[in-house]
N, C-alpha and C positions, 0 to 999 in steps of 0.2 A: 598716151601714141607715138606716134613714130611718123616720121615725115623722111618723105621722100626725097633725096639732095636733086634731086633732075627735074621732076614735073610738083613737088609742091603738093602731094595726093598724103592725106593722114589713114592711116592704118591704126586699127589695137594692137599695140604691144602684148607679145604670145606668151600665155601663163608660162610663170617659173618653173622648169624641171628639176625636183630635188629628189633625191635617192638615199635613204639612210643607209650607211654601212651597217655602225654600230659602234658602241659608246667604245671611250676613250681609256682606259688606265692609266691613270697618272698619279705618281709619288706626290707632288707639289701642284699647284692650280696652276694652269697654263692661258694665254689670252686668244678668246673667241674672235674669229677671225670678220664678224659681223659687228656686235659691238663694244669690241677691243677689252673688253673686263677680263681680268682674272677670272677664271671660275673652274670648278672640277667635274660638274656636270659637261663634261665636249662630247659630241659624238663626230663620228668621221663623217662625211656625206657627198656627194655628189649636186653641186650646184650648177644649172644651164650645162653638164659635162666637166664642170671644173671642178677640182678636189678642192674640198677645205674644210676645217674644226670648226665647229657652229654649238654654242651651249643650247641648253634644253629650252630656257628663256627666251631666246630668237626666236628659235620653231616655231612653240607655241605663239608668239606674240605677232610674229613676221606673217608666217605662213598657217597658223592654224593645225599645224599638225603637235598629236600628243606622244613624244617617241615612248 
């Protein structure tokens, strides 16, 4: 829930908007921006209109997306 700073009313948090651009091909593992682990299975994404590099595990576990 989000809380208005002026009137203190509570509102439901909007759903996270995720757009998967595609897989990233790397020679060596790189860091997932969500879990912080070095992974080989990274995907380029936009999460709430911000660019991100996220692993398949985080997409499945956190958002239920099967890339």
